[in-house]
C-alpha positions in Angstrom: 32.2 1.5 23.0 33.4 0.1 19.6 31.6 -2.5 17.4 33.7 -5.5 17.4 31.4 -8.0 15.4 27.9 -8.7 14.3 27.4 -12.1 15.9 23.7 -12.6 14.5 21.8 -10.9 11.7 17.9 -11.2 11.8 17.9 -14.7 10.0 20.5 -15.9 12.6 18.3 -14.6 15.7 15.1 -16.4 13.9 17.0 -19.7 13.4 18.1 -19.5 17.0 14.6 -18.9 18.3 13.2 -21.5 16.1 15.6 -24.1 17.3 15.1 -23.2 21.0 11.4 -23.5 20.4 11.5 -27.0 19.0 13.9 -27.9 21.8 11.5 -26.8 24.3 8.6 -29.1 22.7 10.9 -32.0 22.5 12.3 -31.7 26.1 8.8 -31.4 27.5 7.2 -33.9 25.3 4.9 -31.4 24.0 3.8 -28.3 25.8 1.1 -29.3 28.2 1.4 -27.2 31.3 4.2 -24.9 29.7 4.1 -21.3 30.3 6.6 -18.6 28.9 7.9 -16.0 31.2 9.9 -13.2 29.5 12.4 -11.4 31.7 12.0 -7.6 31.4 12.8 -6.0 28.8 13.8 -7.9 25.8 13.0 -11.4 27.3 9.3 -10.6 26.6 9.6 -10.2 22.8 11.9 -13.2 22.5 9.2 -15.2 24.6 6.5 -13.9 22.1 8.4 -15.1 19.1 9.1 -18.5 20.7 5.3 -18.8 21.5 4.5 -18.1 17.7 7.0 -20.9 16.5 5.6 -23.2 19.1 1.9 -22.4 17.9 2.9 -23.1 14.3 4.2 -26.5 15.3 1.7 -27.5 17.8 -1.4 -25.6 17.3 -1.1 -24.7 21.2 -1.0 -21.1 22.1 1.0 -20.7 25.2 0.5 -18.0 27.8 3.4 -15.4 27.9 4.0 -13.0 30.9 6.5 -10.4 31.2 8.4 -10.7 34.6 10.3 -7.3 36.2 12.9 -9.0 38.5 14.4 -5.9 40.0 12.7 -6.2 43.3 14.6 -9.5 43.7 18.0 -8.3 42.3 20.7 -8.4 45.1 22.9 -6.2 43.1 20.7 -3.1 43.1 19.9 -0.4 45.8 16.5 -0.1 47.3 15.7 3.0 45.3 16.3 1.4 42.1 14.2 -1.7 42.7 10.5 -2.0 41.5 8.0 -2.2 44.1 5.7 -4.5 42.3 6.4 -7.7 40.7 3.3 -9.8 39.7 2.3 -12.7 37.6 -0.9 -13.0 36.0 -0.2 -16.7 35.3 -0.8 -19.2 37.9 2.6 -21.1 37.7 1.8 -23.8 40.3 2.2 -27.2 38.6 3.4 -25.5 35.4 6.7 -25.9 33.6 7.9 -22.3 33.5 10.3 -21.4 30.7 12.2 -18.3 31.7 13.4 -16.3 28.5 16.2 -13.8 28.5 18.2 -12.2 26.0 21.8 -12.5 27.4 23.0 -14.9 30.3 26.0 -13.5 32.0 26.7 -13.7 35.8 23.3 -15.7 36.5 22.0 -12.9 38.9 19.0 -11.8 36.7 18.1 -15.6 36.6 18.3 -16.1 40.0 16.0 -13.1 41.0 13.5 -14.4 38.2 13.4 -17.8 40.2 12.9 -16.3 43.3 10.0 -14.2 42.1 8.4 -17.1 40.2 8.5 -19.1 43.4 6.8 -16.3 45.3 4.0 -16.8 43.1 3.5 -20.6 43.3 5.2 -23.9 43.2 6.2 -24.5 39.6 6.7 -28.2 38.5 9.8 -27.0 36.9 11.8 -24.0 35.9 13.5 -24.1 32.7 15.8 -21.3 31.1 15.9 -20.2 27.5 18.6 -17.5 26.5 19.4 -16.2 23.1 23.2 -15.5 24.1 25.2 -17.4 26.8 28.3 -15.3 27.1 29.8 -17.1 30.5 31.4 -15.6 33.3 29.1 -17.1 35.9 28.9 -15.9 39.4 26.2 -18.3 40.4 25.8 -22.1 39.5 23.1 -21.5 37.0 23.0 -23.0 33.6 20.4 -22.3 30.7 18.6 -25.3 29.3 18.3 -23.9 25.9 20.9 -21.5 24.1 20.6 -19.8 20.9 24.4 -19.1 20.7 27.3 -19.4 23.0 29.6 -16.5 22.9 32.8 -16.5 25.0 33.5 -13.0 25.9 35.9 -11.1 28.0 34.7 -8.8 31.0 35.4 -5.7 28.8 33.0 -6.9 26.1 29.4 -5.9 26.0 26.7 -8.1 24.1 23.9 -6.1 22.5 20.4 -7.9 21.6 18.4 -5.7 19.4 14.9 -6.7 19.0 11.5 -4.7 18.4 10.0 -2.8 20.0 13.0 -1.7 21.7 15.0 -1.6 18.5 14.6 -0.7 15.1 16.3 -4.0 13.7 16.9 -7.4 14.7 20.5 -8.8 15.7 23.2 -9.3 18.1 26.4 -7.3 18.3 29.5 -7.4 20.4 31.2 -4.2 21.6 34.5 -3.6 23.1 34.5 -1.0 26.2 
C-alpha cells in the first residue's frame, strides 16, 4: 500500500470527536439515558474520548462498553467468529450511541445493531463514526460524522489511535 494522503492529524481528530460529542448532547437534549458502545477495536478508544468531552461539558460520566460484533457478521466464516458477545450495560430504554472508526459498507453497523437488540430493547440506536467513506451495501447512515471522505474501492482508510497505534491520525492509502 502506498500512502496517498494524511486526512487528519491529531488536532483534526480531536476537533472531530469534540464536535461529535457536542452534537450528541444537542440531539439528545442532554445525555440522560445515553450509553456509548464502541465497536471493537478502535471504536472503544474513540467512545472513551467522546465520553471525556461529554463529561467536561455536562459533568455526567456516561457508561462505555466495547462490543465485538464478529458473531453477527454475515461476511465471516463460522471459524472466524467470536463465540461470546456480551454487554455489561443494560440497553433497555437507553439511547445507545454506537461508535466506530470508519463507516464503509454498513455491514459492521448492521451486526452491531443486531448484537445490541439481543441484549435488550434500546429506546434508540444512533451511530457516530470518525470517517464516512461511502460505498454502502446496506441502507444505513451515521447520525454523527467526523469527516466525509469519498473514496474509491481501491483505497484504504487507516485510523490510528492509541492504544493500538503510537500516534493519532487518519491516513488514506492506495492499494
